[in-house]
C-alpha positions in Angstrom: 89.4 60.7 170.6 91.8 62.0 168.6 93.8 63.2 171.0 94.0 59.9 173.4 97.4 58.2 174.2 97.7 55.8 171.6 96.9 52.4 174.5 94.9 49.8 172.2 95.1 45.8 172.3 98.3 44.1 170.7 100.0 47.6 170.0 103.4 46.2 170.1 103.4 43.8 167.3 101.9 43.8 163.6 100.7 39.7 163.0 99.6 39.3 159.4 96.2 37.8 160.8 94.2 39.1 164.0 94.9 36.5 167.1 91.7 38.3 169.0 88.1 39.8 167.7 88.9 42.7 170.1 91.9 43.7 167.9 89.6 44.3 164.5 87.0 46.5 163.3 85.4 46.5 160.4 84.3 49.5 158.5 82.0 50.2 155.3 82.5 53.3 153.7 79.4 54.7 152.1 78.6 57.6 149.6 77.4 58.9 146.8 80.0 58.4 143.6 81.9 61.0 143.5 82.4 61.7 147.5 86.2 60.7 147.6 85.7 56.9 149.2 88.1 55.4 147.5 90.6 58.8 147.8 90.0 58.4 151.3 91.0 55.1 151.9 94.3 55.6 149.9 94.9 58.3 152.4 94.2 56.5 155.3 96.3 53.6 154.1 98.8 56.2 153.1 98.7 57.5 156.9 98.6 53.8 158.4 101.8 53.1 156.5 100.0 50.5 154.8 102.0 52.1 151.6 105.3 53.1 150.9 106.2 56.6 150.6 105.9 57.1 147.1 102.0 56.5 147.4 102.0 52.9 145.8 101.4 49.6 147.0 104.5 47.2 146.0 103.3 46.5 142.5 102.8 49.8 141.4 99.0 50.2 141.5 97.1 52.0 144.1 96.0 50.3 147.0 92.3 49.5 145.5 92.4 49.3 142.2 92.7 46.2 140.6 89.7 46.0 138.4 90.6 46.8 134.8 86.6 48.0 134.4 87.1 50.5 137.3 89.8 52.3 135.3 88.2 52.1 132.3 84.9 53.9 133.7 86.6 55.7 136.1 84.8 54.7 139.0 84.0 51.9 141.7 81.7 49.1 140.5 82.6 46.5 142.9 83.2 46.2 146.6 86.8 46.4 147.6 88.7 45.1 151.0 91.7 47.4 152.1 92.9 46.4 155.1 95.3 48.6 157.6 96.8 48.4 160.8 96.7 51.1 163.5 98.1 50.8 166.7 97.8 47.0 166.5 94.4 47.0 165.4 93.5 45.6 162.3 91.1 47.6 160.1 89.3 46.4 157.3 88.4 49.2 155.3 85.3 47.8 152.8 85.3 50.9 150.1 81.5 50.6 148.2 80.7 51.6 144.6 78.4 55.3 145.4 76.5 54.7 142.1 73.0 53.2 142.4 73.2 50.7 140.1 75.7 48.8 142.5 73.7 48.6 145.7 74.1 45.3 145.9 77.6 45.6 146.2 76.9 48.3 148.9 75.0 45.9 150.8 77.6 43.4 151.0 79.7 45.7 152.7 77.1 46.7 155.0 76.4 42.9 155.8 80.5 42.5 156.6 80.9 45.4 158.5 80.1 46.4 161.8 80.0 50.2 161.7 79.9 52.8 158.7 81.3 55.7 157.3 79.4 57.9 155.8 81.9 59.9 153.2 79.8 63.4 152.4 81.4 66.2 149.7 81.2 69.5 151.2 80.8 70.3 147.7 77.8 68.0 147.0 76.1 67.7 149.8 74.2 65.0 150.8 71.9 63.0 148.2 68.3 61.3 148.9 70.4 57.5 148.1 72.7 58.5 151.0 69.8 59.3 153.2 67.9 56.0 152.5 71.2 54.1 153.3 71.4 56.0 156.4 67.8 54.7 157.5 68.7 51.3 156.4 71.7 51.7 159.2 69.6 53.3 161.7 67.0 50.4 161.1 69.8 47.9 162.5 71.6 50.1 164.7 74.7 50.3 162.6 77.0 52.7 164.2 78.0 55.6 162.1 80.3 58.7 161.5 80.3 61.6 159.2 83.5 62.4 156.7 83.4 65.8 155.2 85.9 65.9 152.1 86.4 67.7 149.5 87.4 71.2 151.4 89.6 72.3 148.8 87.1 73.4 146.9 86.5 76.9 146.4 82.5 77.2 147.9 83.1 74.8 150.6 82.0 75.6 153.9 82.2 72.8 156.6 80.0 74.3 159.1 77.2 74.6 156.5 78.1 71.3 155.6 77.7 69.9 159.0 74.2 71.5 159.9 73.1 70.0 156.4 74.2 66.6 158.0 72.7 67.4 160.8 69.5 68.1 159.3 69.9 64.8 156.8 71.1 62.5 159.4 69.9 63.9 162.7 65.9 64.1 162.2 65.1 62.6 165.6 68.4 64.2 167.3 69.9 67.3 165.9 72.3 67.0 168.5 73.2 63.5 168.3 75.3 65.0 164.5 78.2 67.2 165.9 82.0 68.0 164.8 84.6 66.6 166.9 86.9 68.9 165.4 86.8 72.4 163.7 88.9 73.2 160.8 92.0 75.3 160.5 92.0 77.7 157.7 95.5 79.2 155.9 95.7 82.4 153.9 93.2 83.5 151.5 94.3 83.3 148.1 93.6 85.3 144.9 90.2 83.8 144.5 88.9 84.5 148.6 89.4 81.0 149.1 91.4 80.0 152.5 92.4 76.3 152.2 91.8 74.1 155.6 95.2 73.6 157.0 94.8 71.9 160.0 92.1 71.1 162.9 90.9 72.0 166.5 90.3 69.3 168.5 87.0 70.7 170.6 87.5 68.1 173.5 91.1 68.4 173.8 91.5 72.5 172.8 94.8 71.6 170.9 95.5 72.6 167.3 96.7 69.9 164.9 98.6 71.6 161.6 98.8 69.2 158.5 100.5 72.1 156.4 103.6 70.5 156.3 102.4 67.3 155.0 103.0 65.9 159.1 100.5 66.2 161.9 102.1 68.5 164.5 100.6 69.4 167.7 100.4 72.8 169.5 98.3 74.7 172.1 96.1 77.3 171.1 96.7 81.2 171.5 93.8 82.9 174.0 92.6 84.4 171.2 91.6 81.2 169.6 89.8 79.5 172.7 86.5 81.4 172.4 85.9 80.8 169.0 85.5 77.0 170.0 83.6 77.3 173.1 79.8 77.4 171.5 80.8 74.1 169.8 82.7 72.8 172.4 80.0 73.1 175.1 77.5 71.8 172.4 79.5 68.5 171.7 80.0 68.1 175.4 76.4 68.2 175.8 75.5 66.1 173.1 78.1 63.7 174.4 76.9 63.5 178.1 73.4 63.3 177.2 74.0 59.6 176.3 76.3 59.0 179.2 75.5 56.3 181.5 76.0 58.3 184.5 72.4 60.4 184.7 73.6 62.5 186.9 76.8 64.0 184.3 74.5 66.4 182.9 72.7 68.0 185.7 76.4 68.0 187.3 77.9 69.9 183.6 75.0 72.3 183.8 75.6 73.6 187.6 78.9 74.2 186.7 81.3 71.3 187.5 84.0 70.8 184.8 83.9 67.3 183.3 87.2 65.6 182.9 88.6 64.9 179.7 89.1 61.2 180.2 85.3 60.8 180.9 84.4 62.5 178.0 86.2 60.5 175.5 85.2 57.6 177.3 81.1 58.4 177.1 81.5 59.5 173.3 83.2 55.9 172.3 80.6 54.2 174.0 78.0 56.4 172.0 79.7 56.0 169.0 79.8 52.3 169.4 75.8 52.0 170.7 74.8 53.8 167.7 73.1 57.1 169.7 75.7 59.6 168.7 77.6 60.5 165.1 80.7 62.7 165.0 81.6 64.6 162.4 85.2 64.9 161.1 87.1 66.4 158.5 89.5 64.5 156.0 91.8 65.7 152.2 94.6 63.4 151.0 97.8 65.4 150.9 98.2 67.4 148.3 101.3 65.3 147.0 99.9 62.0 147.8 102.7 60.7 149.7 102.3 62.4 153.2 99.6 62.3 156.2 96.4 63.4 155.0 94.4 65.8 156.6 92.4 64.3 159.6 93.3 61.0 158.7 95.2 60.5 162.4 91.4 61.8 164.0 89.9 59.5 161.8 91.5 56.1 162.6 91.8 56.8 166.1 88.0 57.5 166.1 87.7 53.8 164.2 89.8 51.9 166.8 88.7 53.7 169.9 85.2 54.5 169.1 83.7 52.1 166.8 82.4 48.5 167.8 84.6 44.9 167.9 83.0 42.3 166.1 82.3 41.0 169.6 79.5 43.8 169.8 78.0 42.7 166.5 75.0 40.3 167.4 75.2 36.8 166.0 73.5 36.4 163.0 70.7 34.2 162.7 71.7 30.9 161.8 69.6 27.0 160.9 70.4 24.0 159.9 70.1 23.3 155.8 66.9 21.7 156.3 65.5 25.1 158.6 65.9 24.1 161.8 67.1 27.1 164.5 70.4 26.7 165.8 72.2 29.3 168.1 75.3 30.3 167.9 77.9 32.4 170.1 78.6 35.7 169.4 82.3 35.8 167.4 83.8 32.9 169.2 86.7 31.9 167.6 86.2 28.5 169.0 82.8 28.1 168.0 81.2 26.0 165.3 82.3 27.9 161.5 80.0 30.1 160.2 81.1 32.1 157.8 80.0 34.1 154.8 81.1 34.7 150.8 80.1 38.2 150.9 81.8 39.1 147.4 83.1 36.6 144.5 85.8 37.6 141.8 87.2 35.8 138.7 91.1 36.3 139.1 93.0 35.8 136.0 96.3 34.0 137.9 94.5 32.3 140.5 91.2 31.9 139.6 87.9 32.1 142.0 88.2 34.4 145.0 85.7 34.9 147.4 86.0 37.4 150.3 84.4 35.9 153.8 83.4 37.5 156.9 83.7 35.0 159.6 81.1 35.4 162.2 81.8 32.3 164.2 84.8 29.7 164.6 88.0 29.8 162.7 88.6 29.4 159.2 91.7 27.7 158.1 93.5 27.1 154.4 93.2 23.6 153.1 90.6 22.4 155.1 87.0 21.2 153.8 84.2 23.1 154.9 80.4 22.9 154.0 79.1 25.4 151.3 75.3 25.9 151.9 73.5 28.4 149.1 69.7 28.6 149.6 67.0 31.4 149.2 68.1 32.5 145.7 66.4 30.3 143.7 64.4 33.1 141.8 67.5 34.9 140.6 68.6 31.7 138.9 70.5 30.6 142.1 69.9 26.9 142.6 69.5 26.0 146.2 72.9 23.5 146.7 75.0 21.7 149.5 78.2 20.8 148.9 81.8 20.0 150.9 84.4 21.7 149.3 88.3 22.0 150.3 89.0 25.7 150.1 92.5 27.1 149.0 94.9 29.7 150.5 93.7 32.3 153.0 94.8 35.8 151.8 94.6 39.6 152.5 94.6 42.1 149.4 97.3 44.2 148.6 96.6 46.1 145.8 96.7 43.5 143.1 99.1 41.0 145.4 97.5 38.9 148.1 99.3 37.9 151.3 98.9 34.5 152.7 97.5 34.1 156.1 97.6 31.5 158.8 94.3 31.5 159.5 91.2 33.6 159.9 89.2 34.2 163.3 85.8 35.1 164.2 85.4 39.0 163.3 87.6 39.1 160.8 87.7 39.0 157.1 89.9 36.9 153.9 89.7 36.2 150.7 89.6 32.5 150.2 90.6 30.6 146.9 89.8 27.6 145.2 85.8 27.7 145.9 84.6 26.6 142.8 81.5 26.4 143.9 80.8 28.9 146.6 78.3 31.5 145.2 78.1 35.3 146.8 75.6 35.1 149.8 76.2 31.2 150.7 77.3 29.9 153.9 80.8 28.1 154.7 80.3 26.1 157.7 82.0 22.5 159.3 81.6 19.6 157.1 80.3 17.6 160.1 78.6 20.4 161.3 76.6 22.6 158.5 74.9 25.5 159.1 73.0 28.3 156.9 73.2 32.3 157.3 69.6 33.5 156.5 70.6 35.4 153.6 70.8 39.6 153.4 68.3 41.7 151.3 69.1 42.3 147.9 67.1 44.9 145.6 65.1 43.0 142.3 66.7 43.6 139.4 64.4 45.1 137.0 66.2 46.6 134.2 65.9 43.6 131.3 68.9 43.1 128.7 68.0 40.9 125.9 70.9 38.9 124.5 72.2 36.5 121.9 75.8 34.9 121.3 77.4 37.0 118.7 79.0 33.7 116.9 78.8 29.8 117.2 82.0 29.9 119.2 80.4 32.4 121.5 77.5 30.4 121.8 79.3 27.4 123.3 80.6 29.5 125.9 77.9 31.8 126.6 75.6 29.7 129.5 78.9 29.0 131.3 79.9 32.8 131.1 76.2 33.6 132.7 76.3 31.1 135.2 80.0 32.4 136.8 78.5 36.0 136.1 75.0 35.7 137.9 77.0 33.4 140.5 79.0 36.1 141.5 76.7 39.2 141.6 73.1 38.2 142.9 71.6 41.4 142.3 71.7 40.0 138.4 68.9 37.4 137.3 68.8 35.0 134.7 65.9 34.3 132.7 65.4 31.5 129.8 62.2 33.0 128.3 60.2 30.3 127.1 57.2 32.6 125.9 59.7 34.7 124.0 62.8 32.6 123.5 65.4 34.7 125.0 67.8 35.1 127.4 67.4 37.8 129.5 69.8 39.1 131.7 67.6 41.6 134.6 70.3 44.2 136.1 70.4 47.0 138.2 70.4 49.8 135.8 72.1 50.4 132.6 75.8 50.7 134.2 75.0 47.4 135.8 74.3 46.2 132.5 77.6 47.6 131.0 79.7 46.4 133.5 77.7 42.8 132.9 78.8 42.5 129.0 82.3 43.7 129.8 82.9 41.0 131.9 81.8 38.5 129.7 83.7 40.0 127.0 87.1 40.4 129.1 86.6 37.9 131.8 84.9 35.2 130.2 85.8 35.5 126.4 82.2 35.7 126.0 81.0 37.9 123.3 77.2 39.1 122.7 74.2 41.1 121.3 71.9 43.1 122.9 68.8 42.9 121.1 65.0 44.5 121.6 63.5 42.7 124.9 60.3 41.2 124.2 57.1 41.1 126.4 55.2 37.9 126.7 52.0 38.6 124.6 49.0 36.6 124.2 45.9 36.2 122.0 42.2 35.5 122.9 38.9 35.8 120.8 36.6 38.7 121.4 33.6 37.1 120.6 31.9 33.5 119.7 33.1 31.7 116.4 32.7 28.8 114.9 35.5 26.9 112.7 35.4 23.6 110.2 38.8 21.8 109.6 38.8 19.5 107.0 41.6 17.5 106.1 41.3 14.7 103.1 43.9 13.5 100.9 43.7 10.9 98.5 47.1 10.5 96.7 47.6 6.4 96.5 48.4 4.6 99.1 46.7 5.1 102.9 44.7 7.9 102.7 43.9 10.8 105.4 40.7 11.8 106.2 39.3 13.8 109.3 36.6 16.3 109.6 35.8 18.4 112.7 33.3 21.6 113.5 34.1 23.8 116.4 32.6 26.4 118.2 34.8 29.0 120.0 34.5 31.4 122.3 35.9 33.8 125.2 36.1 33.0 128.9 37.3 35.3 131.8 40.9 35.8 132.3 42.8 33.3 133.9 40.8 30.1 132.3 43.2 28.9 130.1 42.1 26.8 127.1 38.8 24.3 128.0 38.1 21.8 125.8 34.6 20.6 126.1 33.2 17.5 123.8 29.3 17.5 122.5 30.0 15.3 119.8 26.6 12.8 118.9 25.9 9.7 117.2 29.6 8.7 117.2 30.2 11.3 113.9 33.8 11.5 115.6 34.7 8.3 116.4 35.7 8.0 120.6 39.3 7.6 120.0 40.0 10.4 117.8 38.2 13.5 120.1 41.4 13.2 122.4 43.1 13.8 118.9 41.6 17.0 117.7 41.7 18.3 121.7 45.6 17.7 121.0 45.7 19.7 117.4 43.3 22.4 118.9 46.1 22.7 121.9 49.1 22.6 119.4 47.4 25.4 117.3 46.7 27.4 120.2 50.4 27.4 121.8 51.4 28.7 118.6 48.6 31.5 118.4 46.0 32.4 115.6 47.0 35.9 114.6 50.3 37.6 115.8 52.2 34.0 117.1 51.4 34.9 120.6 49.8 31.8 122.5 46.0 31.9 122.8 44.2 31.8 126.2 41.0 32.0 128.0 38.8 30.3 125.5 36.5 27.4 125.6 36.9 25.2 122.1 33.7 22.8 121.9 33.7 20.1 119.3 30.4 19.8 118.1 30.4 17.7 114.9 32.7 15.7 112.1 33.2 13.2 110.3 35.6 10.2 110.1 36.8 7.3 107.8 36.5 4.0 108.6 40.5 3.1 107.0 41.6 6.6 105.8 41.1 8.3 109.6 44.0 8.6 112.0 45.1 10.4 114.8 47.2 12.9 113.0 44.5 13.6 110.6 42.1 14.6 113.1 45.3 16.5 115.0 45.6 18.3 111.6 41.8 18.8 111.4 41.7 20.3 114.8 44.4 22.8 114.3 42.6 24.1 110.8 39.3 24.2 112.4 40.6 26.8 115.3 42.3 28.7 112.6 39.6 29.2 110.5 37.4 30.4 113.3 40.1 32.9 114.3 39.6 34.1 110.7 36.1 34.8 110.9 36.4 36.4 114.8 38.1 39.6 116.2 41.1 38.3 117.9 42.4 40.4 120.8 46.1 41.0 121.3 46.5 40.1 125.3 49.5 42.1 127.1 50.8 41.4 130.5 49.8 44.3 133.2 52.1 44.9 136.5 51.3 46.2 139.9 54.0 48.6 140.3 54.5 50.2 143.9 56.9 53.2 143.8 58.4 54.7 146.9 58.9 58.1 146.6 59.7 61.3 148.0 57.0 63.7 148.4 58.1 66.3 146.5 58.2 63.9 143.1 54.7 62.6 143.7 53.2 64.8 141.3 55.8 64.0 138.5 55.7 60.0 139.2 52.1 59.7 138.7 52.1 61.9 135.7 54.7 59.8 134.2 52.6 56.7 134.8 50.1 57.9 133.5 51.8 58.6 130.4 53.0 55.0 130.2 49.2 53.9 129.7 49.0 53.1 133.8 46.2 53.5 136.0 47.0 54.6 139.4 44.8 52.5 142.5 46.3 54.7 145.3 48.5 56.7 147.3 49.4 56.4 150.7 51.7 58.0 153.3 55.1 56.0 154.1 56.5 58.3 156.9 59.4 60.3 156.3 58.6 62.5 153.8 57.5 59.8 151.3 54.9 58.2 149.6 53.7 54.9 148.4 51.9 54.9 144.9 50.3 52.2 143.0 49.8 51.6 139.7 48.7 49.1 137.2 51.0 49.3 134.5 51.3 47.5 131.2 55.0 45.9 131.1 55.7 46.6 127.5 55.7 50.4 129.0 58.1 49.6 131.8 60.9 48.0 130.1 63.2 50.8 131.3 61.4 52.4 133.7 63.9 52.0 136.7 66.5 54.3 134.3 63.6 56.5 134.1 62.3 56.7 137.4 66.3 57.4 138.5 66.7 60.6 136.6 62.9 61.5 137.5 63.1 61.5 141.5 67.2 62.4 141.3 67.6 58.7 143.0 65.8 59.1 145.6 62.7 56.9 144.4 62.4 52.6 144.2 60.2 50.5 142.9 58.9 47.3 142.4 56.6 45.4 139.9 54.5 42.4 140.3 52.5 40.4 137.2 49.0 40.9 138.0 46.9 39.6 134.9 47.0 39.9 130.9 44.3 42.5 129.3 43.6 43.8 126.0 46.0 46.0 124.1 44.8 49.2 122.6 43.6 48.7 119.3 46.1 51.0 117.4 49.1 49.2 119.4 47.9 46.0 118.6 48.2 46.8 115.0 51.4 47.5 114.8 52.7 44.8 116.7 50.9 42.5 114.2 52.4 44.4 111.4 55.8 43.4 113.2 55.2 40.4 113.5 54.5 39.7 109.2 57.4 41.4 108.6 59.2 39.2 111.3 
């Protein structure tokens, strides 16, 4: 592999659209921010001659930079597709952001891909979040390879980084994570660092020199072969351990030579099955216009070792009403099943949807059925509509190149799908189908916003709806208790991008305001109140008197109203009026303006007038009685408490538990989760965890995750409640 003859299907032509799933490879690039994923994509595109000799696409931009926000933030914030061709194989490179806030884009890339390249910086190593993504890929058996970048760094050590990768990714079998090539070093510079100038193929025992900017193959000297013998033998043993020929290992250990072709075929099968994970090295050419080190080897691994879409199991498909439906794996002639993995707005062509076709063939200008189910909790209503799609294209920098069709296994950009949202299923209008949605992380950082001006207010609702339609990791909330519009995000960077897109893409300027939690009030003890509403000022008078008793109830009881009037002191027709007044006042609150809950209000006595009493009068009297009872009682402010579950590495359990305690949390238990991680369960006031997603990431160096579920409201400590009351008075 990397050393074999170029003999792939379709090598004779370079069609604008793939003609068979066997000639497609879908590869997602995974790695932490700054590991060099986008640079590697650029280098691969240059090597595959997707760009001209100047290293730029025809419109003058780099091959994958089309979002102005990425320019300003100097990092990737969204999934991008860069298709290249190598020996007749179309390779869809899916470049994902490495920053944790944009994990939704990463999950979309994993959904659209059939294999993954894990990009690891030789200067930074493997971080915890990359390990977790590796485990996710392992859980579904996704084939993987590892690419070590930044070998030009002064302290870069390929051998040491390979060992680090084996420890991080090969916990079950370290011999499944081995290099296919070893770096060749040039002369040492003044700083003692010897740059990597080429590679030695361990299987082919050939040298590949990149020092001139072009890959040159040569035979090693007799003194060089012993230097690679140990690594070569270990690689061969690792490959044939996964061979379908169970006798091969015994024959090899017995001294039999395994021919090169057999090794390459076994290697390709092991990689495609997701049981062997080769390590390669790559670096862009120094001047950005020639072949980058290791790019040819990497492209040959992708085309020869990574699986075709035909080897990707068919997705779980149902009809929109939930009836199971079997779909043949990646059949271009089968029923249409495609998925919107990304939605974006282009200022010139409108909404663009990146679509992965899993079955059937998608063609321009046809009418498709769009189904979106299962994301109602994120502000996405279930929908089933028919839409006529526009042109199909593939991206080329800022340009879109037209496609005549998109077959099963391939990806394409679809224009004018105005109703489709990220995660939606496209199918034939006369045979509507629905794919099971992929798992998305919960957005746990609240961003309370309001329109900056009246003009912005008119556009805010539409802008937010389009923003959430594009990004299912956001959740839009119209909080009826606090009367705030809240955009839930994954972190601060995610929130910054959301605000920037509202402003630059949808022309909406918003102000960020402090987020409020939904507090409640309740009586701490029994109290009585008398409501007297008597007015005689000419004309029809108003007369209503009622006496009530209020007592606290257990949490979750709500408002209970009891009638214990005797002797008709309050006429029967006005008792519902008293209850209505009490409930209206309870909704407004009796101390700090928060809804009153968990009390029993008993109407015991009252007075009425045969002429002047009315429904409105007794409503007013009921409200006055509740306020008077509150004035004579201790009122508790209740705050929402969440059940928080934190999955964290064992090394950080102590700091996490200490931090939760500092947030007035009660740790209720811990349990081992395997893989050196622990689950910590705690009950924490929601007012203390507004920024917990940001703080936990810092505390655990990005290795922990958490979720939260509302548990109950409970009394707030007196000193904190007093501050809240003072703030309410000032407001």
